[in-house]
C-alpha angles and dihedrals in degrees: 000000000000096000095313115139121211125205127187119212117194136181135157091288098053146277134306125193117223117203116202122190119226092255094048092048091049090054098044105025095107093053094043094051097045105037124098089212135012141205108217118192121193149104120307117228128184118192121174092337095311115120119214133176114212096212120227100167137013121202137177114256106216110231124207091213135076115271096225125063121236123227113221099187 
């Protein structure tokens, strides 16, 4: 895909495709690959019923919970 990175975000309402340019992914790759949750800012695009976000910025979403799960067996 010519250096383009694709992310899929999913929740109980459906799925959204996130399209990251090569330059954007180079800037934010470390955050995107290590964060438990993200804020993705960009332009919304809808083509033939498919929703895409053309990412412009990726940020860490601070979580008020521990990152690792605990096993209570």
